[in-house]
N, C-alpha and C positions, 0 to 999 in steps of 0.2 A: 789332402783334405778329404775327409769322409763326408759323403753326401748320401743321405738316406731319406726315404719316405716315411719311415717309422718314427714314432714319438720318442721311443727309448732306445738306447744302445746298450745291449746286454753287457754287464760287468763294468759299466762306466758311470761315473757321477760327473755332472757338469753344471755350470752356471750359465744362465741365459744372457747373451750379450745384446740381442735385438734382431730386427728383421734384416735379412739379407735378400737382395733382389737384383735381378738383371733382366733386361729386355732388348728386343730388336724388332725392327719392322722390315719385312722382306717382300720383294715382288719379283716377278719374272719379266724378261723382256718381251716385246710384242710378238716375236716369232714363237716363243714357247706358249704365250697366251692364246694365240690363234690355234696352235696344235691342241691345247687343252680344251678350247671351245669345240673343236671337231670331236675330240674324245667324249665330250659331254653329250654330243648328239648320238654317238654309237654305243656309249657305255664302256665301262671298264675303268681300271686304275689310271689315274693321271700321274704318271711317273715324275714329270717335271715338278709338280707341286709336292709330291711325296719327298723328293730330294730337297726342295726348298724348305719345307717344314722341318725336316731332319736337321738341316744346317741351322735354321733359326733356333731350334731347341738347343743345339750345341753351343751356339753363341750366347744365348740367354743364360744357360747353365754356367758357362765360363765367366760371364759378367757377375752372376750371383756369387760364385766362389771368390772372385776378386773382392767383391763387397764384403764378404765374410772375413777374408784375410786382412783387410784394412781395419777391421774391428778386433783383430787378434784371435779369431776363432780357430778351433781345431776341427770343427765339424759343422754341418748344417743338418738339422733334423726337420721332420714334417715338410719335406719339399713337395711343392705342387707346381703345376703348369697351368697357364691360362692362355687362351688365344682369342683374338677378336679381329674382325675385318675392319680395317681402317678406311679403305676405299676399294674400288673394284680392282681385283688382282693384287692386293697388298694385305698382308696379315701381320699383326703384332703377336709376338710370343713373349710371355713373361714367365720367369722362373722365380719362385720365392720360397723362403723357409726361415727357420729360426737358427741364427748363428749361436753356437755354444762353445764354451771353453772347458776342457777337462780339468777336474780338480786333482 
């Protein structure tokens, strides 16, 4: 499955199948949350949250690709990511794009 942020794929013609999307909501356990709170006081990168968001993007991307495969897609173009805070220490990550089938 080709996944790209570009609108066009050089040398390929395709038909649009529809919106492909995938999402997840992730949080860290209280121990990591306390450590992040301390890091917030002293400054610097909060590695536990960086790892959490990397994992969340991977899960959302995988679910988006599965959604596109169910439509019979060969690729997803114009891929974008969106994040939002759902509650304290929990974030939703959504991946979405246009599922396409090569001609």
